[in-house]
N, C-alpha and C positions, 0 to 999 in steps of 0.2 A: 503493499499500498504506500503510495506516494507521501511524502511528508507535507506541509503546508506554512507559509509563511505567516506573518501577523494579520497579513490583511485576509488570509483565508485562501490565497492563490497555490496550488498544486507546484510543488517541488519536481518536475517530472525529468530535468535537464540535468545531464551530466556536469559536473565542474569544470569550469574552464581552467587554464594555467593560472590566470590572472588571479580569479578564485581560490587556488591552491596557495599561490605566493604570496596572498596579502593574508590567508589565514595562519601559515606559516611566520609572516613579520608580527602576528600579533600572539606570537607562542601557542597557537594551537596546531597541534599534530597528533595523529594515532598514538595514545599511548596504553599498556597493558601492567597494572600492577601485579598479576600473575606470574609474570614473565622476569620480575626482580626477585620476587620471592622464591619462584622455582630455580632461577641461577643459585642465590645464597644457598638454599637446601644441599643443591647438587654439588657445588662446590664445598661446600663445609661438610659434605660427606666425603667427596674425594680427600679433602684435607686430613680428615680422620685417619683415611686407610692409608695415607702418606705418611703421617707425622705420627699416628699411633702409638709405636713401641716408643717413641721419643715423650710422648706425653706421659706415658704409665713409667718409664723410667724418671722423669722430672719430679712427678708427682710423688713416687714412692721416697724418694730422696727428702722431699721435702716433709712428708708423712714420717718418715723415719727419726728426722731433726726433731720435729715439734713433739714428736710423742713419748721423748727420751727426755726429759726434763728433770733438772735436780730440783729438789723440795726447796732449798733456799733461792732457786730463780722465779720460782712461782710468785713470791711477792718481793721481787726485786722490780720495779715499773721500768728501768732503764733496761735490764735485761729481757724484759718481755718486748717491751718497744723493738729493740734490736731483733728480736727472734721474727716479729710481725711483718718489720720491714726486709729483713732476708726471706720469709716467706713468699712476700709481693713480689720480691724481683724475681725470683724463680718462678713464681706464675707468670709474669709477663713474659719472659726468657722461654718458658714452656709454650704460652697460647700467643704469643706475640706473631710469629709469622702466619699463624693462621687468621688472627685478627688482622692485619694487615690488608691478607688475600682478600678478607672478606669485605674490608672497606673499601678496597679498588673494585670487586665487583658490584658493590653498592652503588658506587660512582657510576661506574659505565653502563650497567644495566638499563637504565631508563631511556639511554639514549640509542640501545640497540633496535628500536621500533619508533622510527620517528626521524632518527640522528638526533645531533645537538644543535639546541637554538638558543639563542641569548635574545630575548626581547622585553625592554624597558614598558613596553607597553601591557604585557603580562602583569608587572607590579602595580599598575594604576589601578588605584581603589575603582571596584564599579559599585554606584550606587545604587544601581537598579534591584543588585542583588539583596537591597534592605527591605524593599517592596515584600511583603506580608504574601501578596496575591501571588507573586513570581515565585516567590518560594515556595509555596502550595503547589504551584503546577511543576516544580521540580521535583518536589518531592512524590508528589503521584505519576510522574511521566512515565513512558516505557520503558527510558533508560534507567531511571531509580529500580524501577521492578526488576529489570534484567541482572542488575548489581545486587540486591536483595536477594532474588534467587540462586545467584553466582555463590553470593557469599553464605548461604544455607546449604547448599550443594556442597560447597568447600569444606564447611564444618563438620557436615555429615560422612563426607567420604573419608578426609583427615581423622577424625573420630573413630569411626568404624576401624579404620587400618591401624592407628594406635592401639585400639580393644585386641584385634586380631595379632597383632606382636608381642603385646605384652601376654595374652594368652599361650601364645608359640614357645616364650622363653618363662613360663610360669615357674616349671621347674628349675631353670638356671638362677631364675630370681631368687627363688627360696634358697637354693644349694650356697649363693653368696654370703648368706650370714654365717656360713659353719665353715668357709674357706678362709685360708689364710690371705693377709691384705695383698700380697703381688699378684695371686691369679684372682682373686676377687676383683682387684684395680682392672686387670684385663680383660675379665668377663664382662665389667660392667660396659667396658668403652667399645667391646664388639657387640650388644643390645644396643646401645645407643647410635652406633655404626647401621644397624639395619632396620633400625626405626627412621635414620635419617634415610635411608636408602628407600626405604617403603614409601614414606612422603614425597621423596625427590621426584618418584614414578609418578606418583598420584598427579601430582603437581604437572608433571610432563604433559601427561593426558590433558590436564585443564586448558595448559596453557596453548595447547593444540588446538584447543576450541577456540578459547579467549582471543588469542592473536588475530584470526582471520575478521572475527566476530567485530573486533575494535575497527580493524581497518574498514570493514563493511558499514559499521554504524558510522565512522568519522567521514567517510565518503557519501552516506546519504545527509548526514547534518550539513555538509558542502553543497547538495544539490541546489540547483537554481531554478527559478519560475521562467517559463519563456520570454516574458518580459523582463528580468533581470538579465537573460542572454542579449536581447536586444539592446537595451541599454549600456552595457557593458561594451558590445560592440560600436555603439554610435559615438561612445566616447574615445575608444582605444584607436578606432579607424580613423579620428581628426588627425592623429599624430603623424606628422610628416613621415617618419621612419616606417612606421607601420602599414603608411599609404604605400609607399614604394616597396615592402616587401610583399603587399599584397600582389601588387602589381607585376611585381617578378615571379612570383608561384601561379599567377592565372596566367602569364606568357608561358611556364614553363609547361603547364597543363595543356594550354594550346598547343603548342609545339608538339607534345608528345602525342596528342590525339590526331594531329596532322599526320604525323609521321607514320603510324598507325593503319592509316587508310592510302599511304602511296602504294603497296600491294595492290590494290585493288585498282588503279589505273590502268588505261589502255596505251598511254604515250604519256613522257616526259618529254616537253621542248624547252630546249636552254639558249643561254643569250652566246657561247656556252659556258663564259666563267663566272659572271655576275648573277645571274637570276637562274632558277629553273621554276617550272610550273608543271603539274603532272594534272593530266584530264581523263576523266570517264564519260564513255558514251554507250548508253544500251542501245544496240542497234535493234530496230524496227519499233522503237517506242517513239512518241512523240513527244519528248522531251529533249531539250538542248544540251549539248555537252556540258559539264560539271566540272569546275574547279577544286579538285580535292586536297590539293597543296602547293606551296609556293615559298620562296624564299629567296634571300639574298646571300652572298658570298658562303660562308660555312652551312648555312641551312641547305643553299643551292648545290652544293658538295655532296651533303649527305643524302638530299633526294635522290641524285644521280646514282650515287652508291648503291641504295635500296632498290632502285629501277632494273641495277645490272643485276643484283643479287637474284632478283625475283622473272629476270630475263623478259622485264617488257622494254620496247623499244625508246631509244633515247636519240631525240633528232634534234639538230641544230637550224634555230631561225630566230637571230636575236630582234628582228622588228615587232615580229609576232611574240615573242616570250615578253618583251617590255608591254606590249600591248595588253596581253592577257593580265599581268601582273600589276599593273596601275588601274586597269578598268574592271576587275572582278575580284570580289572577296570569296577567302575559303567556303566551299560548301553553295556558291551560287551557280546557277548556268551564266553561260557565257553571255555576254551582247548579242544583239540583232547583228550589228555592225559588221561582228567578226565570222559569222557562220561561215561565208564564203572560204575566208582563211581556213579555217580550221578544218573545214570538210576539205581541203585539199590534203593536210597533214593525218584525216584519218583515213581516206583514199590510199595515201602512200602506205599508211600502216596496214591497211587489208592488203595490200600487194606484198608487203613483207611476210604476212601470214601465210597468204595463197603460195607464196613461195617456201617458205618452210614446212609446207604441207604437200609440196612437189606438185603443184597445181599451177605454176607460174615460173616463168623465169624471173632471174636475179632483179630485183629492181636496179634502176638506175640510180643516180645520184638525186637528191630531194631538190624538186624544181623550186625557185626563187617565189617566194609567198607575198604577195603584195598585200598590204595592210591600209585599210582607208585612213585618208588626210587624219582625220578628228580623232584616230587612236592612236596616232605615230607618237612616239615618247623620245627626246633626244635623249641622248646616252652613248655606251659604250657600243660599240660594232662588233666586239669580240667577247 
């Protein structure tokens, strides 16, 4: 179902590049909170897997140090403070690499979807958010409902998984109370690692759904009404650089379409170096020959190359070529005043076709073709 703007118009049009660019400048991009949470859990599980042995060794040393205190030291504040400081240092040394890694992941995870942006506009206060009606609309919007359902699903799935992990390691957890400190600590880290891996796997599945949804939802939010698209085009087309680019693209598209029609031509007439025109005539029809393509210089050369590739006769007639080039637009019938001149060319082409079929002698040189004075153009003769 298409979204609507404040005026009730349906947003049916895909967002333009300008719309996307403007949104990015305002700090609006697709984001997924679940992606960051998932990465932290996955990296945390990987860190426990890599540094688990180091962690257990450091904690064992710390426990051994703190659990063997002389009676006199218990009542000595300076000694207890020194032990506390030593324990904190050991803890930081043990978990420091993991904390640094998780801090780095927490920094880069938000920009993995949508990229890095810095926008002062996003920092500006939005007073419309103070409007109670707007707040109620946001509270009961489709997006808020989806976020609520997603949060409930996440809590339910993660909670269920936690119960499954605890049930799976129930005997292990009970036996830890009777184990010596070193194996009990390693056992605990093992259980924590499996809990992390289980939650990470679950969040990967959630992220696989959430990321495409966030991209889709953001695109839906940026969609435009037909009137907005028209207004944007009206505003941007007024810029000289945009107008120039549009004209250039239009010329390129027109030339591509024109070149695609050249293989359908019956004959190409050339200047021979400066101009080329391609004509098509449906024999037996009451329609005059049509100019399929024309062009100067490199376009003229390209037309001739295509004609030779498709075995289309290429004839030289500078006066007629210039007359057709200046008097007829692409897709139009040739003017009545050039019927006789073009008829001579088509008769010569017919003679060539008869010769190729073995039904006529080889044609001689194409005769000089006279062009009516009103169609004659001054220009190059070669």
